[in-house]
Biopython code that builds the backbone (N, CA, C, O; Angstrom):
import numpy as np
from Bio.PDB.StructureBuilder import StructureBuilder

atoms = [
    (1, "MET", "N", (-19.727, -59.664, 111.516)),
    (1, "MET", "CA", (-18.417, -59.877, 111.021)),
    (1, "MET", "C", (-17.650, -59.917, 111.962)),
    (1, "MET", "O", (-17.900, -59.275, 112.982)),
    (2, "SER", "N", (-16.589, -60.643, 111.851)),
    (2, "SER", "CA", (-15.711, -60.483, 112.848)),
    (2, "SER", "C", (-14.060, -59.415, 112.393)),
    (2, "SER", "O", (-13.833, -58.797, 111.354)),
    (3, "ASN", "N", (-13.549, -59.505, 113.122)),
    (3, "ASN", "CA", (-12.266, -58.250, 113.326)),
    (3, "ASN", "C", (-11.553, -59.032, 112.264)),
    (3, "ASN", "O", (-11.217, -58.156, 111.467)),
    (4, "ASP", "N", (-11.124, -60.201, 111.791)),
    (4, "ASP", "CA", (-10.551, -60.350, 110.661)),
    (4, "ASP", "C", (-11.385, -60.439, 109.284)),
    (4, "ASP", "O", (-10.768, -60.197, 108.247)),
    (5, "GLU", "N", (-12.684, -60.755, 109.218)),
    (5, "GLU", "CA", (-13.266, -60.049, 107.948)),
    (5, "GLU", "C", (-13.259, -58.770, 107.600)),
    (5, "GLU", "O", (-13.215, -58.414, 106.422)),
    (6, "ASN", "N", (-13.303, -57.922, 108.649)),
    (6, "ASN", "CA", (-13.414, -56.702, 108.551)),
    (6, "ASN", "C", (-11.966, -56.037, 107.966)),
    (6, "ASN", "O", (-11.829, -55.071, 107.216)),
    (7, "SER", "N", (-10.840, -56.988, 108.642)),
    (7, "SER", "CA", (-9.621, -56.390, 108.228)),
    (7, "SER", "C", (-9.413, -56.810, 106.899)),
    (7, "SER", "O", (-8.838, -56.087, 106.086)),
    (8, "ALA", "N", (-9.989, -58.313, 106.532)),
    (8, "ALA", "CA", (-9.602, -58.474, 105.094)),
    (8, "ALA", "C", (-10.396, -57.817, 104.100)),
    (8, "ALA", "O", (-9.997, -57.837, 102.935)),
    (9, "ASP", "N", (-11.729, -57.095, 104.469)),
    (9, "ASP", "CA", (-12.239, -56.496, 103.589)),
    (9, "ASP", "C", (-11.371, -55.061, 103.396)),
    (9, "ASP", "O", (-11.228, -54.513, 102.303)),
    (10, "SER", "N", (-10.873, -54.608, 104.546)),
    (10, "SER", "CA", (-10.498, -53.231, 104.379)),
    (10, "SER", "C", (-9.036, -53.602, 103.295)),
    (10, "SER", "O", (-8.797, -52.923, 102.297)),
    (11, "ILE", "N", (-8.205, -54.747, 103.717)),
    (11, "ILE", "CA", (-6.966, -54.959, 102.787)),
    (11, "ILE", "C", (-7.519, -54.852, 101.296)),
    (11, "ILE", "O", (-6.986, -54.211, 100.390)),
    (12, "LYS", "N", (-8.749, -55.639, 101.208)),
    (12, "LYS", "CA", (-9.020, -55.868, 99.766)),
    (12, "LYS", "C", (-9.448, -54.299, 99.145)),
    (12, "LYS", "O", (-9.180, -53.859, 98.028)),
    (13, "SER", "N", (-10.095, -53.717, 100.098)),
    (13, "SER", "CA", (-10.590, -52.508, 99.449)),
    (13, "SER", "C", (-9.524, -51.751, 99.190)),
    (13, "SER", "O", (-9.529, -51.313, 98.040)),
    (14, "SER", "N", (-8.346, -51.346, 100.035)),
    (14, "SER", "CA", (-7.262, -50.694, 100.127)),
    (14, "SER", "C", (-6.384, -50.914, 98.737)),
    (14, "SER", "O", (-5.916, -50.025, 98.026)),
    (15, "PHE", "N", (-6.272, -52.666, 98.510)),
    (15, "PHE", "CA", (-5.480, -52.830, 97.362)),
    (15, "PHE", "C", (-6.414, -52.760, 96.126)),
    (15, "PHE", "O", (-5.913, -52.689, 95.004)),
    (16, "SER", "N", (-7.599, -52.777, 96.279)),
    (16, "SER", "CA", (-8.324, -52.210, 94.679)),
    (16, "SER", "C", (-8.191, -50.729, 94.692)),
    (16, "SER", "O", (-8.272, -50.082, 93.648)),
    (17, "GLU", "N", (-7.985, -50.174, 95.868)),
    (17, "GLU", "CA", (-7.891, -48.650, 95.439)),
    (17, "GLU", "C", (-6.603, -48.122, 94.925)),
    (17, "GLU", "O", (-6.410, -47.098, 94.270)),
    (18, "ASP", "N", (-5.685, -49.086, 95.379)),
    (18, "ASP", "CA", (-4.162, -48.848, 94.851)),
    (18, "ASP", "C", (-4.106, -49.451, 93.757)),
    (18, "ASP", "O", (-3.354, -48.894, 92.957)),
    (19, "LEU", "N", (-4.775, -50.703, 93.256)),
    (19, "LEU", "CA", (-4.666, -51.223, 91.918)),
    (19, "LEU", "C", (-5.362, -50.308, 90.513)),
    (19, "LEU", "O", (-5.132, -50.265, 89.305)),
    (20, "LYS", "N", (-6.230, -49.706, 91.376)),
    (20, "LYS", "CA", (-7.081, -48.713, 90.596)),
    (20, "LYS", "C", (-5.959, -47.164, 90.231)),
    (20, "LYS", "O", (-5.985, -46.543, 89.168)),
    (21, "LYS", "N", (-5.300, -46.925, 91.113)),
    (21, "LYS", "CA", (-4.617, -45.947, 90.962)),
    (21, "LYS", "C", (-3.177, -46.195, 90.385)),
    (21, "LYS", "O", (-2.440, -45.291, 89.991)),
    (22, "ILE", "N", (-2.892, -47.427, 90.383)),
    (22, "ILE", "CA", (-1.504, -48.050, 89.327)),
    (22, "ILE", "C", (-2.025, -48.105, 88.077)),
    (22, "ILE", "O", (-1.327, -47.833, 87.101)),
    (23, "VAL", "N", (-3.560, -48.534, 87.946)),
    (23, "VAL", "CA", (-3.988, -48.717, 86.296)),
    (23, "VAL", "C", (-3.978, -47.507, 86.029)),
    (23, "VAL", "O", (-3.542, -47.230, 84.912)),
    (24, "HIS", "N", (-4.330, -46.621, 86.710)),
    (24, "HIS", "CA", (-4.586, -44.887, 86.139)),
    (24, "HIS", "C", (-3.398, -44.370, 85.829)),
    (24, "HIS", "O", (-3.306, -43.656, 84.830)),
    (25, "GLN", "N", (-2.250, -44.649, 86.657)),
    (25, "GLN", "CA", (-0.854, -44.029, 86.599)),
    (25, "GLN", "C", (-0.128, -44.604, 85.342)),
    (25, "GLN", "O", (0.714, -43.952, 84.724)),
    (26, "GLN", "N", (-0.518, -45.893, 85.000)),
    (26, "GLN", "CA", (-0.042, -46.672, 83.781)),
    (26, "GLN", "C", (-0.683, -46.200, 82.606)),
    (26, "GLN", "O", (-0.060, -46.036, 81.557)),
    (27, "THR", "N", (-1.941, -45.966, 82.733)),
    (27, "THR", "CA", (-2.571, -45.312, 81.286)),
    (27, "THR", "C", (-1.850, -43.817, 81.425)),
    (27, "THR", "O", (-1.020, -43.667, 80.529)),
    (28, "LYS", "N", (-1.918, -43.075, 82.004)),
    (28, "LYS", "CA", (-1.193, -41.809, 81.905)),
    (28, "LYS", "C", (0.308, -41.757, 81.541)),
    (28, "LYS", "O", (0.877, -40.827, 80.969)),
    (29, "LEU", "N", (0.772, -42.749, 81.909)),
    (29, "LEU", "CA", (2.413, -43.064, 81.215)),
    (29, "LEU", "C", (2.357, -43.493, 80.019)),
    (29, "LEU", "O", (3.234, -43.210, 79.203)),
    (30, "ASP", "N", (1.239, -44.296, 79.708)),
    (30, "ASP", "CA", (1.349, -44.913, 78.226)),
    (30, "ASP", "C", (0.720, -43.594, 77.267)),
    (30, "ASP", "O", (1.000, -43.368, 76.090)),
    (31, "HIS", "N", (-0.071, -42.930, 78.023)),
    (31, "HIS", "CA", (-0.600, -41.563, 77.080)),
    (31, "HIS", "C", (0.797, -40.783, 76.914)),
    (31, "HIS", "O", (1.201, -40.516, 75.782)),
    (32, "PHE", "N", (1.539, -40.416, 78.076)),
    (32, "PHE", "CA", (2.633, -39.739, 77.801)),
    (32, "PHE", "C", (3.868, -40.311, 76.772)),
    (32, "PHE", "O", (4.576, -39.542, 76.122)),
    (33, "LYS", "N", (3.964, -41.367, 76.749)),
    (33, "LYS", "CA", (4.835, -42.458, 75.838)),
    (33, "LYS", "C", (4.113, -42.213, 74.671)),
    (33, "LYS", "O", (4.997, -41.789, 73.927)),
    (34, "ASP", "N", (3.034, -42.206, 74.005)),
    (34, "ASP", "CA", (2.860, -42.186, 72.839)),
    (34, "ASP", "C", (3.001, -40.652, 72.453)),
    (34, "ASP", "O", (3.256, -40.298, 71.302)),
    (35, "LYS", "N", (2.807, -39.740, 73.546)),
    (35, "LYS", "CA", (2.927, -38.415, 72.985)),
    (35, "LYS", "C", (4.369, -38.124, 72.661)),
    (35, "LYS", "O", (4.681, -37.446, 71.682)),
    (36, "LEU", "N", (5.348, -38.710, 73.594)),
    (36, "LEU", "CA", (6.723, -38.510, 73.338)),
    (36, "LEU", "C", (7.092, -39.327, 71.887)),
    (36, "LEU", "O", (8.023, -38.899, 71.204)),
    (37, "ILE", "N", (6.386, -40.417, 71.488)),
    (37, "ILE", "CA", (7.064, -40.985, 70.431)),
    (37, "ILE", "C", (6.261, -40.072, 69.115)),
    (37, "ILE", "O", (6.625, -40.093, 67.939)),
    (38, "ALA", "N", (5.467, -39.540, 69.493)),
    (38, "ALA", "CA", (4.699, -38.582, 68.552)),
    (38, "ALA", "C", (5.591, -37.322, 68.162)),
    (38, "ALA", "O", (5.748, -36.969, 66.993)),
    (39, "THR", "N", (6.117, -36.728, 69.177)),
    (39, "THR", "CA", (7.059, -35.704, 69.191)),
    (39, "THR", "C", (8.553, -35.785, 68.769)),
    (39, "THR", "O", (9.199, -34.838, 68.319)),
    (40, "GLN", "N", (9.077, -37.222, 69.007)),
    (40, "GLN", "CA", (10.225, -37.781, 68.561)),
    (40, "GLN", "C", (10.130, -37.921, 66.431)),
    (40, "GLN", "O", (10.712, -37.433, 65.463)),
    (41, "ALA", "N", (9.250, -38.694, 66.653)),
    (41, "ALA", "CA", (8.790, -38.487, 64.869)),
    (41, "ALA", "C", (8.545, -37.389, 64.175)),
    (41, "ALA", "O", (8.804, -37.245, 62.980)),
    (42, "ASN", "N", (7.928, -36.407, 65.056)),
    (42, "ASN", "CA", (7.654, -35.138, 64.281)),
    (42, "ASN", "C", (9.144, -34.357, 64.218)),
    (42, "ASN", "O", (9.523, -33.637, 63.294)),
    (43, "SER", "N", (9.777, -34.638, 65.254)),
    (43, "SER", "CA", (11.132, -33.858, 65.409)),
    (43, "SER", "C", (12.060, -34.464, 63.982)),
    (43, "SER", "O", (12.555, -33.703, 63.151)),
    (44, "LEU", "N", (12.142, -35.718, 63.933)),
    (44, "LEU", "CA", (13.030, -36.423, 62.860)),
    (44, "LEU", "C", (12.152, -35.849, 61.527)),
    (44, "LEU", "O", (12.809, -35.559, 60.527)),
    (45, "SER", "N", (11.053, -35.723, 61.502)),
    (45, "SER", "CA", (10.462, -35.230, 60.243)),
    (45, "SER", "C", (10.679, -33.777, 60.077)),
    (45, "SER", "O", (10.827, -33.333, 58.938)),
    (46, "THR", "N", (10.710, -33.018, 61.077)),
    (46, "THR", "CA", (11.430, -31.634, 60.872)),
    (46, "THR", "C", (12.781, -31.518, 60.785)),
    (46, "THR", "O", (13.084, -30.721, 59.898)),
    (47, "LYS", "N", (13.471, -31.867, 61.199)),
    (47, "LYS", "CA", (15.141, -32.420, 60.758)),
    (47, "LYS", "C", (15.104, -32.685, 59.338)),
    (47, "LYS", "O", (15.611, -31.935, 58.503)),
    (48, "ASP", "N", (14.401, -33.934, 59.034)),
    (48, "ASP", "CA", (14.701, -33.957, 57.626)),
    (48, "ASP", "C", (13.987, -33.109, 56.541)),
    (48, "ASP", "O", (14.127, -33.311, 55.334)),
    (49, "LYS", "N", (13.210, -32.147, 57.082)),
    (49, "LYS", "CA", (12.808, -30.942, 55.885)),
    (49, "LYS", "C", (13.831, -29.980, 56.189)),
    (49, "LYS", "O", (14.178, -29.447, 55.135)),
    (50, "LEU", "N", (14.561, -29.460, 57.327)),
    (50, "LEU", "CA", (15.766, -28.489, 57.498)),
    (50, "LEU", "C", (16.851, -29.070, 56.885)),
    (50, "LEU", "O", (17.553, -28.217, 56.343)),
    (51, "ILE", "N", (17.380, -30.527, 56.725)),
    (51, "ILE", "CA", (18.283, -30.790, 56.020)),
    (51, "ILE", "C", (18.243, -30.661, 54.769)),
    (51, "ILE", "O", (19.262, -30.414, 54.124)),
    (52, "ALA", "N", (16.855, -30.831, 54.125)),
    (52, "ALA", "CA", (16.469, -30.792, 52.525)),
    (52, "ALA", "C", (16.661, -29.179, 52.253)),
    (52, "ALA", "O", (17.268, -28.705, 51.292)),
    (53, "ILE", "N", (16.177, -28.624, 53.039)),
    (53, "ILE", "CA", (16.123, -27.109, 52.809)),
    (53, "ILE", "C", (17.451, -26.555, 52.609)),
    (53, "ILE", "O", (17.721, -25.807, 51.670)),
    (54, "GLN", "N", (18.425, -26.993, 53.653)),
    (54, "GLN", "CA", (19.864, -26.771, 53.700)),
    (54, "GLN", "C", (20.572, -27.317, 52.594)),
    (54, "GLN", "O", (21.608, -26.774, 52.211)),
    (55, "ASP", "N", (20.139, -28.290, 52.065)),
    (55, "ASP", "CA", (20.663, -29.051, 50.784)),
    (55, "ASP", "C", (20.409, -27.883, 49.365)),
    (55, "ASP", "O", (21.243, -27.353, 48.632)),
    (56, "THR", "N", (18.913, -27.785, 49.385)),
    (56, "THR", "CA", (18.442, -26.959, 48.262)),
    (56, "THR", "C", (19.335, -25.500, 48.307)),
    (56, "THR", "O", (19.909, -25.060, 47.311)),
    (57, "LEU", "N", (19.348, -24.813, 49.680)),
    (57, "LEU", "CA", (20.097, -23.720, 49.653)),
    (57, "LEU", "C", (21.366, -23.645, 49.040)),
    (57, "LEU", "O", (21.682, -22.728, 48.281)),
    (58, "MET", "N", (22.375, -24.932, 49.464)),
    (58, "MET", "CA", (23.677, -25.019, 49.024)),
    (58, "MET", "C", (23.806, -25.294, 47.670)),
    (58, "MET", "O", (24.839, -24.932, 47.107)),
    (59, "ILE", "N", (22.851, -25.927, 46.988)),
    (59, "ILE", "CA", (22.635, -26.225, 45.526)),
    (59, "ILE", "C", (22.379, -24.618, 45.074)),
    (59, "ILE", "O", (23.317, -23.970, 44.611)),
    (60, "GLN", "N", (21.454, -24.209, 45.192)),
    (60, "GLN", "CA", (21.343, -22.421, 44.945)),
    (60, "GLN", "C", (22.459, -21.695, 45.181)),
    (60, "GLN", "O", (22.758, -20.849, 44.339)),
    (61, "ILE", "N", (23.160, -21.836, 46.159)),
    (61, "ILE", "CA", (24.589, -20.736, 46.068)),
    (61, "ILE", "C", (25.456, -21.487, 45.018)),
    (61, "ILE", "O", (26.196, -20.761, 44.355)),
    (62, "GLN", "N", (25.486, -22.690, 44.782)),
    (62, "GLN", "CA", (26.442, -23.360, 43.839)),
    (62, "GLN", "C", (26.069, -22.790, 42.293)),
    (62, "GLN", "O", (26.789, -22.254, 41.452)),
    (63, "ILE", "N", (24.758, -23.107, 42.281)),
    (63, "ILE", "CA", (24.397, -22.594, 40.885)),
    (63, "ILE", "C", (24.527, -20.951, 40.595)),
    (63, "ILE", "O", (24.809, -20.535, 39.471)),
    (64, "ASN", "N", (24.316, -20.156, 41.614)),
    (64, "ASN", "CA", (24.668, -18.790, 41.674)),
    (64, "ASN", "C", (25.868, -18.241, 41.531)),
    (64, "ASN", "O", (26.073, -17.181, 40.939)),
    (65, "ASN", "N", (26.773, -18.988, 42.105)),
    (65, "ASN", "CA", (28.273, -18.958, 41.837)),
    (65, "ASN", "C", (28.592, -19.411, 40.338)),
    (65, "ASN", "O", (29.354, -18.740, 39.642)),
    (66, "LEU", "N", (28.069, -20.409, 39.934)),
    (66, "LEU", "CA", (28.284, -20.716, 38.408)),
    (66, "LEU", "C", (27.843, -19.883, 37.731)),
    (66, "LEU", "O", (28.650, -19.521, 36.875)),
    (67, "LEU", "N", (26.609, -19.225, 37.695)),
    (67, "LEU", "CA", (26.226, -18.320, 36.946)),
    (67, "LEU", "C", (27.106, -17.019, 36.614)),
    (67, "LEU", "O", (27.387, -16.500, 35.534)),
    (68, "LYS", "N", (27.531, -16.588, 38.297)),
    (68, "LYS", "CA", (28.418, -15.481, 38.094)),
    (68, "LYS", "C", (29.698, -15.568, 37.299)),
    (68, "LYS", "O", (30.218, -14.617, 36.714)),
    (69, "GLN", "N", (30.206, -16.947, 37.343)),
    (69, "GLN", "CA", (31.526, -17.155, 36.562)),
    (69, "GLN", "C", (31.071, -17.438, 34.838)),
    (69, "GLN", "O", (31.894, -17.427, 33.923)),
    (70, "LYS", "N", (29.797, -17.649, 34.689)),
    (70, "LYS", "CA", (29.576, -17.724, 33.365)),
    (70, "LYS", "C", (29.249, -16.287, 33.058)),
    (70, "LYS", "O", (29.723, -15.923, 31.982)),
    (71, "ASP", "N", (28.676, -15.519, 33.608)),
    (71, "ASP", "CA", (28.653, -14.226, 33.351)),
    (71, "ASP", "C", (29.770, -13.550, 32.942)),
    (71, "ASP", "O", (29.723, -12.872, 31.916)),
    (72, "GLU", "N", (30.934, -13.652, 33.706)),
    (72, "GLU", "CA", (32.327, -13.011, 33.571)),
    (72, "GLU", "C", (32.847, -13.542, 32.348)),
    (72, "GLU", "O", (33.205, -12.794, 31.438)),
    (73, "LEU", "N", (32.919, -14.984, 32.262)),
    (73, "LEU", "CA", (33.316, -15.466, 30.962)),
    (73, "LEU", "C", (32.699, -14.775, 29.698)),
    (73, "LEU", "O", (33.323, -14.344, 28.728)),
    (74, "ASN", "N", (30.996, -14.754, 29.960)),
    (74, "ASN", "CA", (30.900, -14.380, 28.653)),
    (74, "ASN", "C", (31.017, -12.503, 28.400)),
    (74, "ASN", "O", (30.711, -11.908, 27.367)),
    (75, "LYS", "N", (31.475, -11.975, 29.510)),
    (75, "LYS", "CA", (31.900, -10.522, 29.317)),
    (75, "LYS", "C", (33.493, -10.677, 28.691)),
    (75, "LYS", "O", (33.971, -9.902, 27.862)),
    (76, "ARG", "N", (34.076, -11.653, 29.179)),
    (76, "ARG", "CA", (35.387, -11.712, 28.411)),
    (76, "ARG", "C", (35.179, -11.890, 26.881)),
    (76, "ARG", "O", (35.840, -11.269, 26.048)),
    (77, "VAL", "N", (34.238, -12.759, 26.591)),
    (77, "VAL", "CA", (34.404, -13.021, 25.040)),
    (77, "VAL", "C", (33.657, -12.100, 24.379)),
    (77, "VAL", "O", (33.640, -12.174, 23.150)),
    (78, "LYS", "N", (32.894, -11.057, 25.048)),
    (78, "LYS", "CA", (32.269, -10.015, 24.461)),
    (78, "LYS", "C", (33.467, -9.158, 24.358)),
    (78, "LYS", "O", (33.767, -8.891, 23.194)),
    (79, "ASP", "N", (34.316, -8.601, 25.374)),
    (79, "ASP", "CA", (35.234, -8.105, 25.345)),
    (79, "ASP", "C", (36.341, -8.435, 23.879)),
    (79, "ASP", "O", (36.553, -7.685, 22.926)),
    (80, "LEU", "N", (36.811, -9.596, 24.100)),
    (80, "LEU", "CA", (37.455, -9.841, 22.837)),
    (80, "LEU", "C", (36.877, -9.546, 21.363)),
    (80, "LEU", "O", (37.491, -9.067, 20.409)),
    (81, "TYR", "N", (35.369, -10.009, 21.436)),
    (81, "TYR", "CA", (34.794, -9.559, 20.168)),
    (81, "TYR", "C", (35.190, -8.199, 19.621)),
    (81, "TYR", "O", (35.455, -8.019, 18.433)),
    (82, "GLN", "N", (35.221, -7.128, 20.671)),
    (82, "GLN", "CA", (35.154, -5.805, 20.523)),
    (82, "GLN", "C", (36.266, -5.362, 20.306)),
    (82, "GLN", "O", (36.453, -4.366, 19.607)),
    (83, "ASN", "N", (37.440, -6.212, 21.025)),
    (83, "ASN", "CA", (38.860, -5.457, 20.668)),
    (83, "ASN", "C", (39.550, -6.052, 19.363)),
    (83, "ASN", "O", (39.799, -7.243, 19.181)),
    (84, "ASP", "N", (39.820, -4.973, 18.463)),
    (84, "ASP", "CA", (40.493, -5.141, 17.212)),
    (84, "ASP", "C", (41.865, -5.309, 17.423)),
    (84, "ASP", "O", (42.378, -5.958, 16.511)),
    (85, "LYS", "N", (42.765, -4.907, 18.430)),
    (85, "LYS", "CA", (43.875, -5.059, 18.292)),
    (85, "LYS", "C", (44.562, -6.293, 18.937)),
    (85, "LYS", "O", (45.638, -6.223, 19.530)),
    (86, "ILE", "N", (43.869, -7.385, 18.773)),
    (86, "ILE", "CA", (44.476, -8.716, 19.384)),
    (86, "ILE", "C", (44.562, -9.371, 17.745)),
    (86, "ILE", "O", (43.909, -9.149, 16.725)),
    (87, "ASP", "N", (45.591, -10.184, 18.038)),
    (87, "ASP", "CA", (45.632, -10.974, 16.496)),
    (87, "ASP", "C", (44.400, -12.016, 16.737)),
    (87, "ASP", "O", (44.057, -12.697, 17.704)),
    (88, "PRO", "N", (43.849, -11.816, 15.309)),
    (88, "PRO", "CA", (42.614, -12.843, 15.257)),
    (88, "PRO", "C", (42.771, -14.082, 15.239)),
    (88, "PRO", "O", (41.714, -14.676, 15.452)),
    (89, "THR", "N", (43.766, -14.822, 15.051)),
    (89, "THR", "CA", (44.069, -15.980, 15.281)),
    (89, "THR", "C", (44.108, -16.422, 16.905)),
    (89, "THR", "O", (43.527, -17.445, 17.265)),
    (90, "TYR", "N", (44.799, -15.618, 17.805)),
    (90, "TYR", "CA", (44.530, -15.515, 19.183)),
    (90, "TYR", "C", (43.323, -15.722, 19.834)),
    (90, "TYR", "O", (42.923, -16.519, 20.682)),
    (91, "LYS", "N", (42.706, -14.517, 19.026)),
    (91, "LYS", "CA", (41.150, -14.125, 19.553)),
    (91, "LYS", "C", (40.327, -15.235, 19.357)),
    (91, "LYS", "O", (39.610, -15.724, 20.231)),
    (92, "GLU", "N", (40.437, -15.658, 18.134)),
    (92, "GLU", "CA", (39.392, -16.826, 17.850)),
    (92, "GLU", "C", (39.784, -18.133, 18.868)),
    (92, "GLU", "O", (38.915, -18.728, 19.504)),
    (93, "GLN", "N", (41.023, -18.435, 18.915)),
    (93, "GLN", "CA", (41.467, -19.420, 19.985)),
    (93, "GLN", "C", (40.877, -19.267, 21.431)),
    (93, "GLN", "O", (40.346, -20.172, 22.075)),
    (94, "GLN", "N", (41.051, -18.020, 21.818)),
    (94, "GLN", "CA", (40.596, -17.500, 23.149)),
    (94, "GLN", "C", (39.233, -17.598, 23.262)),
    (94, "GLN", "O", (38.781, -18.147, 24.267)),
    (95, "ILE", "N", (38.368, -17.098, 22.281)),
    (95, "ILE", "CA", (37.012, -17.259, 22.204)),
    (95, "ILE", "C", (36.456, -18.636, 22.197)),
    (95, "ILE", "O", (35.404, -18.818, 22.808)),
    (96, "LEU", "N", (36.960, -19.515, 21.655)),
    (96, "LEU", "CA", (36.668, -21.090, 21.461)),
    (96, "LEU", "C", (36.711, -21.590, 23.047)),
    (96, "LEU", "O", (35.778, -22.053, 23.704)),
    (97, "ASP", "N", (38.127, -21.343, 23.468)),
    (97, "ASP", "CA", (38.311, -21.871, 24.852)),
    (97, "ASP", "C", (37.097, -21.302, 26.245)),
    (97, "ASP", "O", (36.668, -21.781, 27.295)),
    (98, "LEU", "N", (36.933, -20.059, 25.476)),
    (98, "LEU", "CA", (35.873, -19.487, 26.798)),
    (98, "LEU", "C", (34.575, -20.017, 26.566)),
    (98, "LEU", "O", (33.777, -20.105, 27.499)),
    (99, "ASP", "N", (34.273, -20.395, 25.363)),
    (99, "ASP", "CA", (33.156, -20.860, 25.108)),
    (99, "ASP", "C", (32.755, -22.330, 25.609)),
    (99, "ASP", "O", (31.658, -22.629, 26.081)),
    (100, "ARG", "N", (33.824, -23.177, 25.425)),
    (100, "ARG", "CA", (33.865, -24.420, 26.223)),
    (100, "ARG", "C", (33.738, -24.139, 27.862)),
    (100, "ARG", "O", (32.903, -24.768, 28.513)),
    (101, "GLU", "N", (34.482, -23.304, 28.396)),
    (101, "GLU", "CA", (34.350, -23.312, 29.694)),
    (101, "GLU", "C", (32.802, -23.041, 30.006)),
    (101, "GLU", "O", (32.042, -23.748, 30.668)),
    (102, "ILE", "N", (32.540, -21.845, 29.363)),
    (102, "ILE", "CA", (31.116, -21.588, 29.509)),
    (102, "ILE", "C", (29.737, -22.866, 28.973)),
    (102, "ILE", "O", (28.561, -22.835, 29.336)),
    (103, "ASP", "N", (30.292, -23.734, 28.175)),
    (103, "ASP", "CA", (29.553, -25.085, 28.066)),
    (103, "ASP", "C", (29.501, -25.866, 28.990)),
    (103, "ASP", "O", (28.486, -26.510, 29.253)),
    (104, "GLU", "N", (30.896, -25.963, 29.822)),
    (104, "GLU", "CA", (30.779, -26.890, 30.715)),
    (104, "GLU", "C", (30.247, -26.221, 32.103)),
    (104, "GLU", "O", (29.905, -27.088, 32.906)),
    (105, "ILE", "N", (30.122, -25.128, 32.492)),
    (105, "ILE", "CA", (29.536, -24.438, 33.572)),
    (105, "ILE", "C", (28.125, -24.661, 33.413)),
    (105, "ILE", "O", (27.485, -25.099, 34.370)),
    (106, "GLN", "N", (27.547, -24.404, 32.281)),
    (106, "GLN", "CA", (26.186, -24.791, 31.801)),
    (106, "GLN", "C", (25.870, -26.058, 32.227)),
    (106, "GLN", "O", (24.906, -26.183, 32.981)),
    (107, "ILE", "N", (26.444, -26.935, 31.917)),
    (107, "ILE", "CA", (26.128, -28.339, 32.068)),
    (107, "ILE", "C", (26.282, -28.619, 33.706)),
    (107, "ILE", "O", (25.449, -29.380, 34.198)),
    (108, "GLU", "N", (27.311, -28.042, 34.584)),
    (108, "GLU", "CA", (27.275, -28.116, 35.902)),
    (108, "GLU", "C", (25.946, -27.650, 36.375)),
    (108, "GLU", "O", (25.251, -28.354, 37.108)),
    (109, "ILE", "N", (25.569, -26.428, 35.949)),
    (109, "ILE", "CA", (24.210, -25.783, 36.135)),
    (109, "ILE", "C", (23.037, -26.728, 35.945)),
    (109, "ILE", "O", (22.256, -26.791, 36.894)),
    (110, "GLU", "N", (22.843, -27.298, 35.128)),
    (110, "GLU", "CA", (21.877, -28.252, 34.478)),
    (110, "GLU", "C", (21.821, -29.347, 35.451)),
    (110, "GLU", "O", (20.746, -29.681, 35.949)),
    (111, "GLN", "N", (23.145, -30.035, 35.803)),
    (111, "GLN", "CA", (23.013, -31.037, 36.668)),
    (111, "GLN", "C", (22.387, -30.784, 37.792)),
    (111, "GLN", "O", (21.278, -31.219, 38.102)),
    (112, "LEU", "N", (23.320, -29.829, 38.649)),
    (112, "LEU", "CA", (22.726, -28.928, 39.819)),
    (112, "LEU", "C", (21.012, -28.656, 40.081)),
    (112, "LEU", "O", (20.417, -28.635, 41.159)),
    (113, "THR", "N", (20.569, -28.496, 38.956)),
    (113, "THR", "CA", (19.289, -28.148, 39.034)),
    (113, "THR", "C", (18.534, -29.335, 38.852)),
    (113, "THR", "O", (17.405, -29.279, 39.340)),
    (114, "LEU", "N", (18.790, -30.213, 38.384)),
    (114, "LEU", "CA", (18.179, -31.733, 38.170)),
    (114, "LEU", "C", (18.291, -32.234, 39.651)),
    (114, "LEU", "O", (17.325, -32.688, 40.264)),
    (115, "LYS", "N", (19.783, -32.093, 40.269)),
    (115, "LYS", "CA", (19.719, -32.697, 41.565)),
    (115, "LYS", "C", (18.647, -31.770, 42.520)),
    (115, "LYS", "O", (17.870, -32.415, 43.224)),
    (116, "ASP", "N", (18.596, -30.689, 42.555)),
    (116, "ASP", "CA", (17.813, -29.922, 43.336)),
    (116, "ASP", "C", (16.287, -30.322, 43.316)),
    (116, "ASP", "O", (15.603, -30.304, 44.340)),
    (117, "GLU", "N", (15.857, -30.645, 42.210)),
    (117, "GLU", "CA", (14.633, -30.979, 41.803)),
    (117, "GLU", "C", (14.297, -32.558, 42.209)),
    (117, "GLU", "O", (13.242, -33.074, 41.841)),
    (118, "GLU", "N", (15.188, -33.215, 42.922)),
    (118, "GLU", "CA", (14.848, -34.609, 43.266)),
    (118, "GLU", "C", (14.217, -34.398, 44.621)),
    (118, "GLU", "O", (13.788, -35.360, 45.259)),
]
sb = StructureBuilder()
sb.init_structure("model")
sb.init_model(0)
sb.init_chain("A")
sb.init_seg("    ")
for serial, (resi, resn, name, xyz) in enumerate(atoms, 1):
    if name == "N":
        sb.init_residue(resn, " ", resi, " ")
    sb.init_atom(name, np.array(xyz, "f"), 0.0, 1.0, " ", f" {name:<3s}", serial, name[0])
structure = sb.get_structure()
């Protein structure tokens, strides 16, 4: 073999080794890219779950606040029933108004509960 042939074989061999290294690095990069895509998808899924949990907690807080309001209104109704010093007509109207408010709150609670179940 001549020096030119040896040199050409050496260049081919070197090129072949470099090509193998490039292919190996590309494979590693593709694997890393796949992992990154999976991690991003997982992060989005986790973010969506956290948002859903936050929404549920906000709804539960609203429901609890409404239940407290309803409880207060029920106490006022009870107090009105027990108070004999109030004019009966006024008392009846007050109780009707409070009952209406209680019904409205109950409707809000039911709507929020349905929203939370979605």
